[in-house]
C-alpha positions as CSV (number, residue, x, y, z in Angstrom):
1,M,34.4,4.6,-23.9
2,G,37.3,3.2,-22.0
3,G,37.0,5.9,-19.4
4,L,33.3,5.0,-18.8
5,Y,34.2,1.3,-18.5
6,N,36.9,2.1,-15.9
7,L,34.5,4.3,-14.0
8,L,31.7,1.7,-13.8
9,S,34.1,-1.1,-13.0
10,H,35.9,0.7,-10.2
11,S,33.0,2.6,-8.7
12,A,30.1,0.7,-7.2
13,P,27.9,3.8,-6.7
14,A,28.4,4.9,-10.3
15,L,27.5,1.4,-11.5
16,L,24.5,1.2,-9.2
17,F,22.9,4.4,-10.4
18,A,23.8,3.8,-14.1
19,V,21.8,0.5,-13.9
20,I,19.0,2.2,-12.0
21,G,18.8,5.2,-14.2
22,L,18.9,3.3,-17.5
23,G,16.5,0.6,-16.2
24,Y,14.0,3.2,-14.9
25,F,14.1,4.9,-18.3
26,L,13.5,1.8,-20.3
27,G,10.9,0.5,-17.9
28,N,8.6,3.4,-18.9
29,F,8.4,2.3,-22.5
30,R,5.0,0.8,-23.3
31,V,4.6,-2.0,-25.9
32,G,1.1,-3.2,-26.5
33,G,-0.1,-1.8,-23.2
34,F,2.6,-3.6,-21.3
35,T,5.5,-2.0,-19.4
36,L,8.2,-3.7,-17.3
37,G,8.2,-0.8,-14.9
38,I,11.0,-0.9,-12.3
39,A,11.5,-4.6,-13.1
40,A,13.4,-3.3,-16.1
41,V,16.2,-2.4,-13.7
42,L,16.8,-6.1,-13.1
43,F,17.1,-6.8,-16.9
44,V,19.5,-3.9,-17.3
45,G,21.6,-5.3,-14.4
46,L,21.6,-8.7,-16.2
47,I,22.9,-7.0,-19.3
48,F,25.7,-5.2,-17.5
49,G,26.6,-8.4,-15.7
50,A,26.7,-10.4,-18.9
51,I,29.0,-7.8,-20.6
52,A,31.6,-8.0,-17.8
53,P,30.8,-10.6,-15.2
54,Q,33.9,-9.9,-13.1
55,A,34.0,-6.1,-13.5
56,F,30.3,-5.0,-13.4
57,V,29.3,-6.3,-10.0
58,I,27.4,-4.4,-7.3
59,P,28.4,-5.4,-3.7
60,E,26.1,-7.8,-2.0
61,E,25.6,-5.5,1.0
62,I,23.9,-2.9,-1.3
63,Y,21.1,-5.3,-2.5
64,V,20.6,-6.7,1.0
65,L,20.2,-3.2,2.3
66,G,17.7,-2.4,-0.4
67,L,15.7,-5.5,0.3
68,T,15.3,-4.8,4.0
69,I,14.2,-1.2,3.4
70,F,11.7,-2.3,0.8
71,V,9.9,-5.0,2.8
72,Y,10.0,-3.0,6.0
73,T,8.3,0.0,4.4
74,V,5.7,-2.2,2.7
75,G,4.9,-3.7,6.1
76,L,4.5,-0.3,7.8
77,Q,2.2,0.8,5.1
78,T,-0.1,-2.2,4.9
79,G,-0.1,-3.2,8.6
80,P,-3.2,-1.2,9.7
81,V,-5.2,-2.3,6.6
82,F,-4.0,-5.8,6.8
83,F,-5.1,-6.5,10.3
84,S,-8.4,-4.7,9.8
85,L,-9.4,-6.6,6.7
86,F,-7.7,-9.9,7.5
87,R,-9.6,-10.1,10.8
88,R,-12.9,-10.3,8.9
89,Q,-11.8,-12.6,6.1
90,W,-8.8,-14.4,7.5
91,L,-9.9,-18.0,6.6
92,R,-10.8,-17.4,3.0
93,L,-7.9,-15.1,2.3
94,S,-5.4,-17.5,3.9
95,L,-6.8,-20.5,2.1
96,L,-6.6,-18.7,-1.3
97,A,-3.0,-17.6,-0.6
98,F,-1.8,-21.0,0.6
99,L,-3.6,-23.0,-2.1
100,A,-2.2,-20.7,-4.9
101,T,1.3,-20.5,-3.7
102,G,1.4,-24.1,-2.6
103,S,0.2,-25.3,-6.0
104,A,2.8,-23.1,-7.7
105,A,5.5,-24.6,-5.5
106,L,4.4,-28.2,-6.2
107,V,4.4,-27.5,-10.0
108,T,7.9,-26.1,-9.8
109,F,9.2,-29.0,-7.7
110,V,7.7,-31.7,-10.0
111,A,8.8,-30.0,-13.1
112,G,12.3,-29.5,-11.7
113,K,12.6,-33.3,-10.9
114,L,11.2,-34.4,-14.2
115,L,13.2,-32.0,-16.4
116,G,16.4,-32.0,-14.4
117,I,16.2,-28.4,-13.4
118,G,18.5,-27.5,-10.5
119,S,16.8,-26.6,-7.2
120,S,18.4,-23.1,-7.2
121,V,17.1,-22.3,-10.7
122,A,13.7,-23.9,-9.9
123,S,13.3,-21.7,-6.8
124,G,13.9,-18.6,-9.0
125,I,11.3,-19.8,-11.5
126,F,8.8,-20.1,-8.6
127,C,9.6,-16.5,-7.5
128,G,9.5,-15.2,-11.1
129,G,6.3,-17.0,-12.0
130,L,4.7,-15.4,-9.0
131,T,6.6,-12.1,-9.6
132,N,8.0,-11.8,-6.1
133,T,11.4,-10.2,-5.4
134,P,11.4,-10.6,-1.6
135,A,11.0,-14.4,-2.1
136,L,13.8,-14.3,-4.6
137,A,16.0,-12.5,-2.0
138,A,15.1,-15.1,0.6
139,A,16.1,-17.9,-1.7
140,V,19.4,-16.2,-2.5
141,E,20.1,-15.6,1.1
142,T,19.3,-19.2,2.1
143,L,21.7,-20.4,-0.6
144,R,24.4,-18.1,0.5
145,N,24.1,-19.4,4.1
146,T,24.0,-23.0,2.9
147,L,27.1,-22.7,0.6
148,S,29.1,-20.7,3.2
149,G,32.2,-22.7,3.9
150,S,31.4,-25.2,1.2
151,P,34.3,-27.2,-0.3
152,L,32.8,-26.7,-3.8
153,D,34.8,-24.9,-6.5
154,P,34.2,-21.1,-6.4
155,A,32.9,-21.1,-9.9
156,E,30.3,-23.8,-9.0
157,I,29.3,-21.8,-5.9
158,R,28.9,-18.7,-8.0
159,M,26.7,-20.6,-10.5
160,R,24.5,-21.9,-7.8
161,L,24.1,-18.6,-6.1
162,D,23.1,-17.1,-9.4
163,G,20.5,-19.8,-10.1
164,P,17.5,-18.2,-8.4
165,T,18.1,-14.8,-10.1
166,V,18.5,-16.6,-13.5
167,G,15.2,-18.6,-13.1
168,Y,13.4,-15.5,-11.8
169,S,14.6,-13.4,-14.8
170,I,13.4,-15.9,-17.3
171,A,10.0,-16.5,-15.7
172,Y,9.2,-12.9,-14.6
173,P,8.0,-11.4,-17.9
174,F,5.2,-14.0,-18.4
175,G,4.5,-13.8,-14.7
176,V,3.2,-10.3,-15.4
177,I,1.8,-10.9,-18.9
178,G,0.1,-14.1,-17.7
179,L,-1.9,-12.3,-15.0
180,I,-3.1,-9.7,-17.5
181,L,-4.1,-12.4,-20.0
182,T,-6.0,-14.2,-17.2
183,M,-7.9,-11.0,-16.4
184,Q,-8.9,-10.7,-20.0
185,I,-9.7,-14.4,-20.8
186,M,-11.3,-15.8,-17.6
187,P,-14.2,-13.3,-17.5
188,R,-15.1,-14.4,-21.1
189,L,-14.8,-18.1,-20.3
190,L,-16.9,-17.7,-17.1
191,R,-19.4,-15.4,-19.0
192,V,-19.0,-12.7,-16.5
193,N,-21.2,-9.6,-16.9
194,F,-18.8,-6.8,-16.0
195,S,-21.4,-4.1,-15.7
196,E,-23.2,-6.3,-13.1
197,E,-20.0,-7.1,-11.3
198,R,-19.2,-3.4,-11.0
199,K,-22.6,-2.8,-9.5
200,R,-22.1,-5.7,-7.1
201,A,-18.7,-4.5,-6.1
202,A,-20.1,-1.0,-5.5
203,K,-23.0,-2.4,-3.5
204,E,-20.7,-4.4,-1.2
205,A,-18.5,-1.3,-0.7
206,A,-21.5,0.7,0.1
207,G,-22.3,-1.7,2.9
208,E,-19.3,-0.3,4.6
209,E,-20.1,3.3,3.9
210,L,-20.8,5.5,6.9
211,L,-24.3,6.9,7.1
212,I,-25.5,10.0,8.9
213,R,-28.7,9.5,10.9
214,E,-30.8,11.2,13.6
215,V,-32.2,9.0,16.3
216,R,-34.9,10.0,18.9
217,V,-34.4,8.8,22.5
218,T,-37.5,6.8,23.4
219,N,-36.1,3.7,25.2
220,P,-37.0,4.1,28.9
221,Q,-33.8,2.1,29.9
222,I,-31.6,5.0,28.9
223,I,-33.8,8.0,29.6
224,G,-32.2,10.1,32.4
225,K,-28.8,8.5,32.0
226,T,-25.8,10.5,30.9
227,F,-24.4,9.8,27.4
228,G,-21.2,8.4,28.9
229,D,-23.1,6.1,31.3
230,A,-25.4,4.8,28.5
231,M,-22.3,3.7,26.4
232,L,-24.2,4.2,23.2
233,T,-21.2,4.3,20.9
234,E,-19.8,1.1,22.4
235,L,-23.1,-0.7,22.1
236,T,-24.3,0.5,18.7
237,G,-21.1,1.2,16.8
238,M,-22.3,4.7,15.9
239,V,-20.4,7.9,16.7
240,F,-22.7,10.6,17.9
241,T,-21.7,14.2,17.5
242,R,-24.7,16.4,18.4
243,I,-27.7,16.2,20.7
244,K,-30.9,18.2,20.5
245,R,-32.9,18.8,23.7
246,R,-36.0,20.9,23.2
247,A,-34.9,23.9,21.1
248,S,-31.1,23.7,21.9
249,V,-28.5,21.8,20.0
250,D,-25.1,21.1,21.5
251,L,-22.0,18.9,21.0
252,V,-22.4,15.5,22.6
253,E,-20.3,15.2,25.7
254,P,-20.1,12.4,28.2
255,E,-22.1,14.3,30.9
256,A,-25.0,15.2,28.5
257,V,-28.3,13.9,30.0
258,L,-30.5,11.8,27.7
259,D,-34.0,13.3,28.1
260,E,-37.0,11.6,26.6
261,G,-37.5,12.9,23.1
262,S,-33.9,14.1,22.7
263,V,-32.5,13.6,19.3
264,L,-29.0,12.4,18.7
265,I,-27.2,12.7,15.3
266,G,-24.5,10.1,14.6
267,V,-22.4,8.4,12.0
268,G,-22.2,4.6,11.4
269,S,-22.8,1.7,9.1
270,E,-26.2,0.3,8.2
271,D,-25.8,-2.4,10.9
272,A,-24.9,0.2,13.5
273,V,-27.9,2.3,12.6
274,R,-30.2,-0.8,13.0
275,K,-28.7,-1.3,16.5
276,A,-29.2,2.3,17.4
277,E,-32.9,2.0,16.4
278,L,-33.3,-1.0,18.8
279,L,-31.4,0.5,21.7
280,I,-32.3,4.2,21.4
281,G,-35.4,4.8,19.3
282,P,-36.6,5.5,15.8
283,V,-34.7,7.3,13.1
284,V,-36.2,10.8,12.5
285,Q,-35.4,13.8,10.2
286,E,-35.1,17.1,12.1
287,A,-32.2,18.7,10.2
288,I,-30.2,19.1,13.4
289,E,-27.0,20.3,11.5
290,K,-28.9,23.3,10.2
291,L,-30.1,24.1,13.7
292,S,-26.5,24.1,15.1
293,P,-24.6,26.9,13.4
294,G,-22.2,27.0,16.3
295,I,-21.0,23.5,15.7
296,D,-19.0,22.6,12.6
297,Y,-16.7,19.9,11.2
298,R,-13.3,19.9,9.5
299,D,-11.6,17.2,7.5
300,L,-7.9,16.9,8.3
301,V,-4.9,14.7,7.8
302,V,-3.1,13.5,10.9
303,I,0.5,14.7,10.7
304,N,1.4,15.6,14.3
305,R,3.6,12.9,15.7
306,K,2.4,13.6,19.3
307,I,-1.1,12.6,18.1
308,A,-0.1,9.7,15.9
309,G,-0.2,6.4,17.8
310,Q,-2.6,7.9,20.4
311,P,-6.1,6.6,20.9
312,V,-9.0,8.8,19.8
313,S,-10.0,9.4,23.4
314,R,-6.7,11.4,23.9
315,L,-7.5,14.0,21.3
316,P,-9.8,16.2,23.5
317,I,-7.2,16.1,26.3
318,E,-4.4,17.1,23.9
319,A,-6.5,19.9,22.4
320,G,-7.9,21.1,25.6
321,R,-11.3,21.4,23.9
322,P,-14.3,19.1,23.4
323,V,-13.8,17.4,20.0
324,I,-15.3,14.3,18.4
325,V,-13.7,12.2,15.7
326,S,-16.7,11.1,13.7
327,R,-14.9,9.1,11.0
328,I,-11.4,7.9,9.9
329,R,-10.4,6.9,6.4
330,R,-7.2,4.8,6.3
331,G,-5.8,3.0,3.3
332,G,-9.1,3.4,1.4
333,V,-11.1,1.9,4.2
334,N,-13.7,3.9,6.3
335,I,-13.4,3.2,10.0
336,T,-15.9,4.0,12.7
337,P,-13.7,5.2,15.6
338,Q,-14.1,3.9,19.1
339,E,-12.4,5.4,22.1
340,D,-9.5,3.0,21.8
341,T,-9.0,3.4,18.0
342,T,-5.5,4.5,17.3
343,L,-4.8,7.5,15.1
344,E,-2.1,7.0,12.6
345,L,0.1,9.3,10.5
346,G,-1.7,10.0,7.3
347,D,-5.2,9.2,8.6
348,Q,-7.9,11.3,7.0
349,V,-10.2,12.3,9.9
350,R,-13.4,14.3,10.3
351,L,-13.4,16.3,13.5
352,V,-16.6,17.8,14.9
353,A,-16.3,20.7,17.5
354,R,-17.6,24.0,18.4
355,R,-16.8,26.5,15.7
356,G,-14.5,28.6,17.9
357,D,-12.5,25.5,18.9
358,L,-11.8,24.2,15.4
359,D,-8.6,26.3,14.8
360,R,-7.1,25.1,18.1
361,V,-8.0,21.5,17.2
362,T,-6.5,21.9,13.8
363,Q,-3.2,23.1,15.3
364,V,-3.0,20.0,17.5
365,V,-3.8,17.5,14.7
366,G,-1.6,19.3,12.2
367,N,2.0,20.4,12.4
368,P,4.4,22.4,10.2
369,L,4.7,21.1,6.7
370,K,8.1,19.6,7.3
371,D,6.4,16.8,9.3
372,V,4.7,15.6,6.2
373,S,8.0,15.1,4.4
374,E,10.4,14.0,7.2
375,T,10.6,10.8,9.1
376,D,12.0,9.7,12.5
377,F,15.1,7.7,11.6
378,L,15.5,6.6,15.2
379,S,12.3,4.6,15.1
380,F,13.1,3.5,11.5
381,S,16.5,2.1,12.6
382,L,15.1,0.4,15.6
383,G,12.4,-1.2,13.6
384,L,14.9,-2.5,11.0
385,I,17.1,-3.9,13.7
386,L,14.1,-5.8,15.2
387,G,13.2,-7.0,11.8
388,V,16.6,-8.4,11.0
389,A,16.8,-10.0,14.4
390,V,13.4,-11.8,13.9
391,G,14.5,-12.8,10.4
392,M,17.5,-14.7,11.8
393,I,15.4,-16.9,14.2
394,P,15.4,-20.5,12.8
395,L,12.0,-22.0,12.2
396,P,12.5,-25.9,12.3
397,F,10.2,-27.0,9.5
398,F,12.3,-29.9,8.5
399,G,14.3,-31.1,11.5
400,E,17.9,-30.1,11.3
401,R,17.4,-27.9,8.3
402,P,15.7,-24.7,9.7
403,V,14.0,-22.1,7.6
404,R,14.5,-18.4,8.4
405,L,12.3,-15.5,7.4
406,G,15.6,-13.7,6.6
407,F,16.2,-10.2,5.5
408,A,12.9,-10.3,3.5
409,G,10.4,-12.0,5.9
410,G,11.7,-10.7,9.3
411,P,11.4,-7.0,8.6
412,L,8.1,-7.6,6.9
413,V,6.5,-9.4,9.9
414,V,7.9,-6.8,12.4
415,A,6.8,-3.9,10.2
416,L,3.2,-5.3,10.0
417,V,3.0,-5.4,13.8
418,L,4.6,-2.0,14.3
419,G,2.5,-0.5,11.6
420,R,-0.6,-1.7,13.4
421,L,0.7,-0.5,16.8
422,G,1.6,2.9,15.5
423,R,3.3,4.0,18.7
424,T,5.1,2.5,21.6
425,G,5.5,5.0,24.3
426,P,7.3,8.1,22.8
427,I,8.3,6.1,19.6
428,V,6.1,6.6,16.5
429,W,6.7,3.7,14.2
430,T,4.7,4.9,11.2
431,M,5.9,7.5,8.7
432,P,4.2,9.9,6.2
433,A,3.0,8.2,3.0
434,N,5.3,10.1,0.6
435,V,8.4,9.3,2.7
436,N,7.4,5.6,2.8
437,L,6.9,5.5,-1.0
438,T,10.3,7.1,-1.6
439,L,12.2,4.7,0.7
440,R,10.3,1.7,-0.7
441,Q,11.2,2.6,-4.3
442,L,14.8,3.2,-3.4
443,G,15.0,-0.1,-1.6
444,I,13.6,-2.2,-4.5
445,L,15.8,-0.4,-7.0
446,F,18.9,-1.2,-5.0
447,F,17.9,-4.8,-4.8
448,L,17.1,-5.3,-8.4
449,A,20.2,-3.6,-9.6
450,G,22.4,-5.6,-7.2
451,V,21.1,-9.1,-8.0
452,G,20.9,-8.3,-11.7
453,T,24.6,-7.4,-12.1
454,R,25.7,-10.4,-10.0
455,A,23.7,-12.9,-12.1
456,G,24.4,-11.6,-15.6
457,G,27.0,-14.1,-16.7
458,S,25.1,-17.1,-15.4
459,F,21.9,-15.9,-17.1
460,V,23.3,-16.0,-20.6
461,Q,24.7,-19.5,-20.1
462,T,21.5,-20.9,-18.6
463,F,19.2,-19.2,-21.1
464,L,21.1,-20.6,-24.1
465,T,21.0,-24.2,-22.7
466,Q,17.6,-24.3,-20.9
467,G,15.8,-21.1,-21.8
468,P,12.7,-22.4,-23.7
469,M,12.1,-25.2,-21.1
470,L,12.4,-22.7,-18.2
471,L,10.0,-20.4,-19.9
472,L,7.4,-23.1,-20.2
473,V,7.8,-24.1,-16.6
474,G,7.5,-20.5,-15.5
475,A,4.3,-20.0,-17.6
476,A,2.8,-23.2,-16.0
477,V,3.6,-21.8,-12.5
478,T,1.9,-18.5,-13.3
479,G,-1.1,-20.0,-15.2
480,I,-2.0,-22.7,-12.7
481,S,-1.8,-20.5,-9.7
482,A,-3.9,-17.8,-11.5
483,L,-6.5,-20.3,-12.5
484,I,-6.9,-21.6,-9.0
485,I,-7.3,-18.1,-7.5
486,V,-10.0,-17.0,-10.1
487,L,-12.0,-20.2,-9.9
488,I,-12.0,-20.5,-6.1
489,A,-12.4,-16.8,-5.3
490,H,-15.2,-16.2,-7.9
491,R,-16.9,-19.6,-8.0
492,V,-16.5,-21.0,-4.5
493,F,-16.2,-18.0,-2.3
494,K,-18.5,-15.9,-4.5
495,Y,-16.3,-12.8,-4.6
496,D,-17.2,-10.4,-7.4
497,M,-14.8,-10.4,-10.3
498,I,-13.5,-6.9,-9.4
499,S,-12.4,-8.2,-5.9
500,T,-11.1,-11.4,-7.5
501,F,-8.8,-9.3,-9.7
502,G,-7.5,-7.6,-6.6
503,I,-6.9,-10.9,-4.9
504,L,-5.2,-12.3,-8.0
505,S,-2.8,-9.3,-8.0
506,G,-2.3,-9.5,-4.3
507,V,-1.4,-13.2,-4.2
508,H,1.0,-12.6,-7.1
509,T,2.2,-9.4,-5.3
510,Q,2.1,-7.7,-8.7
511,P,1.5,-3.9,-8.8
512,A,1.4,-3.9,-12.6
513,A,-1.5,-6.4,-12.6
514,L,-3.2,-4.4,-9.9
515,A,-3.1,-1.2,-12.1
516,F,-4.5,-3.2,-15.0
517,A,-7.3,-4.6,-12.7
518,C,-8.2,-1.0,-11.6
519,T,-8.4,0.0,-15.2
520,Q,-10.7,-2.9,-16.0
521,A,-12.8,-2.2,-13.0
522,G,-13.0,1.5,-13.7
523,S,-12.3,2.2,-10.0
524,D,-9.9,1.6,-7.2
525,A,-12.0,-1.2,-5.7
526,P,-9.4,-4.0,-6.4
527,N,-7.0,-2.1,-4.0
528,V,-8.8,-3.3,-0.9
529,S,-8.7,-7.0,-1.6
530,Y,-5.1,-6.6,-2.9
531,A,-4.0,-5.1,0.4
532,A,-5.8,-7.8,2.5
533,V,-4.2,-10.8,0.9
534,Y,-0.7,-9.3,-0.1
535,P,1.1,-9.8,3.3
536,V,-0.1,-13.4,3.7
537,A,0.9,-14.4,0.2
538,L,4.3,-12.6,0.6
539,I,5.2,-14.5,3.7
540,A,4.0,-17.8,2.2
541,K,6.2,-17.3,-0.9
542,I,9.2,-16.3,1.2
543,I,9.0,-19.6,3.1
544,L,8.3,-21.8,0.1
545,A,11.1,-20.3,-1.9
546,Q,13.6,-21.2,0.8
547,L,12.1,-24.7,1.0
548,L,12.5,-25.2,-2.8
549,V,16.1,-24.2,-2.6
550,G,16.9,-27.0,-0.2
551,L,14.9,-29.8,-1.9
């Protein structure tokens, strides 16, 4: 036993992976349908730190590294979906995120002043009540910068630095359980008919589904023009793939002439189809696909880095063959591609081309299997450097006491932008989904293990003296913010309860609650609203956590 103690106390890597391994193992145990998941790593770290506060300590650099990797990969993954959904619902989503997080911060601040809870512990309660580790990291980092060079006793400095982690650890469990209880109780209190809500959610999702329709050319304004000159895709939003002129059917190309009575087949939303009827002519049924055996489609995943980050209009040039991208599915969202729509790594695309050209097109879109599992660490490193640099820029919210996005917020903001851009010149910022997931999990595990071991001793002391009171404050933070989200989203903004559950999970940035919401919904529908609100709520909590530390 002494040999194991010496190994863990003298080897940071051994201690790190002992905490991660044991925490990951315990996090999979299910009690009454509830699991801690990877958050169990934090509690195992606290136990190790409590056993030997001076010996079992993981270096600070490790958890900072883990944090930056975690938030950066989250930003890369959610960037494209975030900008797409947020553009349509930015006001409502922002209002929900700021009201919920602002109310939670106000409750924390008032409770801290009335009950004599230190600001460092109070900021941790705020982060734990909203189950947000990047906000916790931002609070710890702000404290470290504030106390750097402080004349305070080293023991007092250590106690203050541990405060956010202690508060977080006490408030976190109910932060997860409280959301699940909210999802079970509120529908009953509001007398929600879940079967009707599921139908409503499915109907709203269907409004974004892409329809295949055939449209006859009867508008004299476009008869005789070429397809490229008529700009039908730009004006209607439909992507046209085939054209029938008399008895022949061919692939739609820019130089194709629109004769009277020609029939175009295209893909688009219901709204796009209505526009096409007004601009082109009536919808007909002539089974064009059956009349064009020489034209076929193939569903592929974009894994070629030369294609990723390029606009759709570049694909025929890269392939050297006429090819049409008729639809893109990205992050669970169907996208009607325009000429300037950027292809991203991992996009699921449907390509329409002449049958003899499909193999060539497949070679261009695809690449050897290694490209699915490898990433470009040059772009990864450049992105992280940019993120850290942005995180160090002071934001003067309160005069001489600036707030910084720090190692949590800076990389996140940069990654959201880079994830949306996809490519800058020869640099591809995005990465395959499996690589992103692996790096993201590794990052959060490093962070949880690091902060847990460093706060173990302070946790025991604080819990014995203030534990029950801190638990109640954390429960109030979780409960009030959850109540505000459900009432405003469902009652005021008229979101269906399925989407409301996704928003609730997103504002609390809680994957466990999202998984429960998907189970309740019987589908993956909550994922869309979760992805839309998650980045806004995350940035808001990072800023508020730093403000609470300084108040």
